[in-house]
C-alpha positions as CSV (number, residue, x, y, z in Angstrom):
1,X,0.9,24.2,-16.4
2,X,-0.1,20.8,-16.3
3,X,2.0,18.3,-14.6
4,X,-0.3,15.5,-13.7
5,X,-2.0,13.8,-16.5
6,X,-4.8,11.1,-16.0
7,X,-5.2,8.3,-18.6
8,X,-8.2,6.0,-18.8
9,X,-10.6,3.9,-20.7
10,X,-13.6,5.8,-21.2
11,X,-15.7,2.7,-21.1
12,X,-15.1,1.9,-17.6
13,X,-12.6,4.5,-16.1
14,X,-14.4,7.9,-16.7
15,X,-16.1,8.1,-13.3
16,X,-12.8,7.4,-11.2
17,X,-10.7,9.5,-13.8
18,X,-13.1,12.4,-12.8
19,X,-13.0,11.9,-9.1
20,X,-9.3,11.5,-9.2
21,X,-8.8,14.7,-11.1
22,X,-11.3,16.7,-8.5
23,X,-9.5,15.4,-5.7
24,X,-5.7,15.9,-7.1
25,X,-7.0,19.4,-8.3
26,X,-7.8,20.5,-4.8
27,X,-4.4,19.2,-3.5
28,X,-2.0,20.5,-6.2
29,X,-4.3,23.0,-8.0
30,X,-6.6,22.5,-10.8
31,X,-4.2,24.1,-13.3
32,X,-1.7,21.3,-12.6
33,X,-4.0,18.5,-13.5
34,X,-5.1,17.4,-17.1
35,X,-8.0,15.2,-17.8
36,X,-9.4,15.3,-21.3
37,X,-13.5,14.5,-20.5
38,X,-14.2,14.3,-24.2
39,X,-15.2,11.3,-26.0
40,X,-12.6,11.5,-28.7
41,X,-9.5,11.5,-26.9
42,X,-5.5,10.8,-27.7
43,X,-5.4,13.4,-30.1
44,X,-3.7,16.7,-30.4
45,X,-4.5,18.2,-27.2
46,X,-3.1,15.5,-25.1
47,X,0.3,15.4,-27.1
48,X,0.5,19.0,-27.1
49,X,-0.2,19.3,-23.4
50,X,2.3,16.4,-22.9
51,X,4.9,18.2,-24.9
52,X,4.5,21.4,-23.2
53,X,5.4,19.9,-20.0
54,X,8.6,18.3,-21.1
55,X,11.3,19.8,-19.1
56,X,8.8,19.9,-16.0
57,X,8.9,16.0,-15.6
58,X,5.2,15.3,-16.5
59,X,3.6,12.6,-14.4
60,X,0.9,10.2,-16.1
61,X,-1.4,8.3,-13.8
62,X,-2.6,5.5,-15.6
63,X,-5.9,3.9,-14.5
64,X,-5.7,0.0,-15.0
65,X,-9.4,-0.9,-15.2
66,X,-10.6,-4.4,-16.8
67,X,-11.2,-2.4,-20.1
68,X,-7.6,-0.9,-20.2
69,X,-6.0,-3.9,-21.8
70,X,-9.3,-6.1,-22.2
71,X,-11.6,-3.8,-24.1
72,X,-12.5,-5.3,-27.5
73,X,-14.2,-4.4,-30.9
74,X,-17.2,-6.1,-32.1
75,X,-15.2,-8.5,-33.9
76,X,-13.2,-9.5,-31.0
77,X,-9.9,-7.8,-31.6
78,X,-8.4,-6.0,-28.6
79,X,-8.4,-2.3,-29.0
80,X,-5.2,-1.8,-27.4
81,X,-3.7,-3.6,-30.3
82,X,-4.6,-0.7,-32.6
83,X,-2.0,1.7,-33.3
84,X,-4.5,4.7,-33.3
85,X,-6.4,3.5,-30.1
86,X,-6.7,6.5,-27.9
87,X,-5.5,4.9,-24.7
88,X,-2.3,3.6,-26.5
89,X,-1.8,6.8,-28.3
90,X,-1.8,8.6,-24.6
91,X,0.5,6.1,-23.2
92,X,3.0,6.5,-26.2
93,X,2.9,10.0,-26.3
94,X,3.7,10.1,-22.6
95,X,6.6,7.5,-23.1
96,X,8.1,9.7,-26.0
97,X,8.0,12.7,-23.7
98,X,9.8,11.0,-21.1
99,X,6.9,11.1,-18.5
100,X,6.9,9.5,-15.2
101,X,4.1,6.5,-15.5
102,X,2.4,5.5,-12.5
103,X,-0.2,2.7,-13.0
104,X,-3.3,2.6,-10.4
105,X,-5.1,-0.6,-10.0
106,X,-8.9,0.4,-10.1
107,X,-10.6,-1.9,-7.3
108,X,-8.2,-4.7,-7.5
109,X,-7.9,-4.9,-11.2
110,X,-4.5,-7.0,-11.8
111,X,-1.8,-5.3,-14.0
112,X,-1.7,-6.9,-17.3
113,X,1.2,-9.3,-18.4
114,X,4.0,-7.7,-20.5
115,X,3.1,-10.6,-23.2
116,X,-0.6,-9.2,-23.4
117,X,0.4,-5.7,-24.5
118,X,1.8,-4.3,-27.5
119,X,5.6,-4.1,-27.6
120,X,5.9,-0.2,-27.2
121,X,3.7,-0.4,-23.9
122,X,5.2,-3.3,-22.2
123,X,7.5,-1.2,-20.0
124,X,4.2,-0.4,-18.1
125,X,4.5,-3.6,-16.2
126,X,7.9,-2.8,-14.8
127,X,6.4,0.3,-13.1
128,X,5.3,0.0,-9.3
129,X,1.3,0.1,-9.5
130,X,-0.5,1.6,-6.4
131,X,-4.1,0.6,-5.6
132,X,-7.1,2.9,-6.1
133,X,-10.1,1.4,-4.5
134,X,-13.5,2.8,-4.1
135,X,-13.8,1.7,-0.3
136,X,-10.2,3.1,0.6
137,X,-10.1,6.0,-1.5
138,X,-9.8,8.8,0.8
139,X,-8.5,7.3,3.8
140,X,-5.8,5.3,2.3
141,X,-5.0,5.2,-1.4
142,X,-5.4,8.9,-2.3
143,X,-2.7,10.0,0.4
144,X,-0.3,7.5,-1.1
145,X,-0.8,8.8,-4.4
146,X,-0.4,12.4,-3.4
147,X,2.8,11.4,-1.6
148,X,4.2,9.8,-4.7
149,X,3.5,12.9,-6.7
150,X,4.9,15.1,-4.1
151,X,8.0,13.2,-3.9
152,X,8.4,13.6,-7.7
153,X,8.6,17.3,-7.1
154,X,5.0,18.6,-7.7
155,X,4.1,21.1,-5.1
156,X,0.7,21.6,-3.5
157,X,-1.4,24.3,-4.6
158,X,0.8,25.5,-7.1
159,X,3.6,26.9,-4.7
160,X,7.0,26.1,-6.0
161,X,9.3,24.1,-3.7
162,X,11.6,27.1,-3.6
163,X,8.6,28.8,-1.6
164,X,8.8,26.5,1.1
165,X,7.1,23.1,0.0
166,X,9.4,20.1,0.5
167,X,9.0,16.9,-1.6
168,X,8.4,13.9,0.4
169,X,11.7,12.0,1.2
170,X,12.2,8.6,0.0
171,X,12.0,7.1,3.5
172,X,9.1,9.2,4.7
173,X,7.2,8.0,1.6
174,X,7.9,4.3,2.9
175,X,6.5,5.4,6.3
176,X,3.5,7.0,4.8
177,X,2.8,4.1,2.4
178,X,3.1,1.3,4.7
179,X,1.8,3.1,8.0
180,X,5.4,2.7,9.4
181,X,5.3,-0.9,8.2
182,X,4.4,-1.4,11.8
183,X,6.3,-4.7,12.1
184,X,9.7,-3.5,10.9
185,X,10.0,0.1,11.2
186,X,11.7,1.9,14.2
187,X,8.7,4.2,15.2
188,X,7.0,1.3,16.9
189,X,10.3,0.4,18.9
190,X,9.0,3.1,21.4
191,X,6.2,0.6,22.4
192,X,9.3,-1.4,24.2
193,X,9.4,-1.0,27.8
194,X,12.7,-1.1,30.1
195,X,12.2,-4.5,31.5
196,X,12.5,-6.0,28.1
197,X,15.8,-4.4,27.4
198,X,17.8,-7.3,28.5
199,X,15.7,-10.0,26.8
200,X,17.7,-12.2,24.4
201,X,17.2,-12.0,20.6
202,X,14.5,-14.9,19.8
203,X,15.6,-17.6,17.3
204,X,15.3,-16.5,13.5
205,X,12.6,-17.8,11.4
206,X,14.6,-20.3,9.6
207,X,13.9,-23.8,10.9
208,X,11.2,-22.8,13.1
209,X,8.6,-25.5,12.9
210,X,10.1,-26.8,9.6
211,X,9.9,-30.3,11.1
212,X,6.5,-30.1,12.3
213,X,4.1,-32.6,10.4
214,X,1.1,-30.9,8.9
215,X,-2.2,-31.3,10.9
216,X,-4.7,-34.2,10.7
217,X,-7.1,-33.0,8.2
218,X,-9.6,-35.5,9.7
219,X,-9.9,-33.7,13.0
220,X,-11.4,-30.2,13.5
221,X,-8.9,-27.4,14.3
222,X,-10.5,-26.8,17.6
223,X,-10.0,-30.3,18.7
224,X,-6.3,-30.1,17.7
225,X,-5.8,-26.7,19.5
226,X,-7.3,-28.2,22.8
227,X,-4.1,-30.4,23.0
228,X,-1.9,-27.6,22.7
229,X,-0.7,-24.7,24.9
230,X,-2.6,-21.5,24.5
231,X,-1.0,-18.7,22.7
232,X,-2.7,-16.1,25.0
233,X,-0.3,-13.7,26.9
234,X,2.4,-11.2,26.4
235,X,4.6,-11.4,23.5
236,X,7.8,-9.6,22.1
237,X,8.2,-9.1,18.4
238,X,11.6,-8.7,16.9
239,X,12.1,-7.0,13.9
240,X,14.7,-7.7,11.2
241,X,17.0,-5.2,12.7
242,X,16.6,-6.2,16.2
243,X,14.1,-3.8,17.6
244,X,11.5,-5.2,20.1
245,X,7.9,-4.3,20.1
246,X,5.6,-5.8,23.0
247,X,2.3,-7.1,21.9
248,X,-0.7,-9.0,23.5
249,X,-2.2,-12.0,22.1
250,X,-5.8,-13.5,22.7
251,X,-6.3,-17.1,21.9
252,X,-9.6,-18.9,22.0
253,X,-10.1,-22.2,20.5
254,X,-8.8,-21.6,16.8
255,X,-9.3,-17.9,17.0
256,X,-6.1,-15.7,17.6
257,X,-6.0,-11.9,17.8
258,X,-3.1,-9.5,18.6
259,X,-2.9,-5.7,19.3
260,X,-0.2,-3.3,20.1
261,X,-0.2,-0.1,22.2
262,X,-0.8,3.2,20.8
263,X,2.2,4.7,19.2
264,X,2.5,8.6,18.8
265,X,3.2,9.8,15.4
266,X,2.2,13.4,14.8
267,X,5.6,14.6,16.6
268,X,7.8,12.3,14.4
269,X,9.1,14.1,11.3
270,X,8.9,11.0,9.2
271,X,5.1,11.2,9.4
272,X,5.0,15.1,8.7
273,X,4.1,14.7,5.0
274,X,1.6,12.2,5.4
275,X,-0.4,13.8,8.1
276,X,-0.3,17.2,5.9
277,X,-1.7,15.1,3.1
278,X,-4.5,13.9,5.3
279,X,-5.0,17.3,6.7
280,X,-5.2,18.9,3.0
281,X,-7.9,16.6,2.1
282,X,-10.1,17.4,5.4
283,X,-9.6,14.0,6.6
284,X,-9.5,13.0,10.3
285,X,-6.2,13.8,12.3
286,X,-3.7,11.2,12.7
287,X,-1.9,11.4,16.2
288,X,-1.5,7.7,17.2
289,X,-1.5,4.5,15.4
290,X,-2.3,0.8,16.7
291,X,-1.4,-2.4,15.0
292,X,-4.1,-5.1,15.3
293,X,-4.5,-8.5,13.7
294,X,-7.3,-11.1,14.0
295,X,-7.6,-14.7,12.5
296,X,-7.3,-18.2,13.1
297,X,-5.0,-21.3,14.0
298,X,-4.6,-24.2,11.6
299,X,-2.5,-26.8,13.1
300,X,1.0,-25.0,13.8
301,X,0.2,-22.1,11.1
302,X,-1.6,-19.0,12.3
303,X,-3.3,-16.7,9.5
304,X,-4.3,-13.3,10.4
305,X,-5.9,-10.2,8.7
306,X,-4.0,-7.2,9.6
307,X,-5.3,-3.6,10.3
308,X,-3.3,-0.4,11.1
309,X,-5.7,2.0,12.6
310,X,-5.9,5.2,14.6
311,X,-5.6,5.0,18.3
312,X,-9.5,5.5,18.5
313,X,-10.1,3.1,15.7
314,X,-11.8,5.5,13.4
315,X,-9.1,6.0,10.9
316,X,-7.9,2.9,8.6
317,X,-4.2,3.5,7.8
318,X,-3.2,0.4,6.1
319,X,-4.2,-3.4,6.1
320,X,-2.7,-6.6,4.7
321,X,-2.1,-10.2,6.0
322,X,0.2,-11.8,8.6
323,X,1.2,-15.5,8.4
324,X,3.1,-17.0,11.4
325,X,4.5,-20.6,12.0
326,X,4.2,-21.8,15.6
327,X,7.5,-23.1,16.8
328,X,8.2,-26.0,19.2
329,X,6.6,-25.5,22.7
330,X,4.6,-22.6,21.3
331,X,7.0,-20.0,22.5
332,X,8.3,-18.6,19.3
333,X,6.1,-17.7,16.3
334,X,8.1,-16.6,12.9
335,X,6.6,-15.6,9.6
336,X,5.8,-12.7,7.5
337,X,3.6,-9.6,7.2
338,X,2.3,-8.3,3.8
339,X,0.7,-5.0,3.6
340,X,-1.5,-3.8,0.7
341,X,0.7,-0.8,0.4
342,X,3.3,-3.4,-0.9
343,X,5.6,-3.6,2.2
344,X,6.9,-7.1,3.2
345,X,8.5,-7.9,6.4
346,X,9.6,-11.2,8.3
347,X,8.8,-11.1,12.0
348,X,9.7,-13.2,14.8
349,X,7.5,-13.2,18.1
350,X,8.8,-14.6,21.5
351,X,6.8,-14.9,24.7
352,X,7.5,-12.6,27.5
353,X,7.9,-13.4,31.1
């Protein structure tokens, strides 16, 4: 029986919908995935299949493309405003059936605002949306989608949970989605070394650099940095929960980068389901992860692009942005990290001896 339904706007979502259906079919079994590939959609076939799945918690993957809410008729009217619009009818059928709605933002398409949608569809904007990007499809985005579907009780290959397939636990899903959130999850604490055990907790982010005036915009950043101590060296990152993670920073003029040591994850139960998802899709094996960041210093603020990769650098697990404010005497850095998987964490770094 179909458990997974894919809803899309034919004008710009058909290609991605077909690819997603094929990939999910290989993981969960083709009989579990419903994709109406006909031009005339939203009719009886969709409603009947959704109704058949009631009681089995159907899941509707909604591809949010520019045309999802933005497609118009020749006279300028939005198609989504029509009561008989196929996409609108599909979503309404899913809502009426009590299906789980999972919006997927295709290639960076933003979620529409509630005010831009017909009233019956506005609850879509309250659902957490996952990215679905062409460049990160196999290595990053599809594993997240698979993990969410498993968490909702759909087993791989049609095997029932009673036959041994365990749904992803909520905590494990957070690890999978955020690649251990790297800066805030305890798996990375294994990087800590014994000689750091007695280091005092560094100051909190509150107030760090708060009174520092903004840099002089008339001077180049490199010139400003020349008058200040380098950030090069060994640092200790302290998480919100007090865990300590050693890192190494490199600082050249206005350029800044950092890197952690490899962290083993293949023997950690919290990573088991994520690694299994990769294996099911014949992806590269994941045994260790490394956190890296690279960017620039602008006065007393550092802005870095984050990458979480496999230890050999061949496999991207997650990416995002790290912003740090440089504290007095440049011995404390404090700020936040935001990953593309949706995780956000505050972080504090202090110099190590």
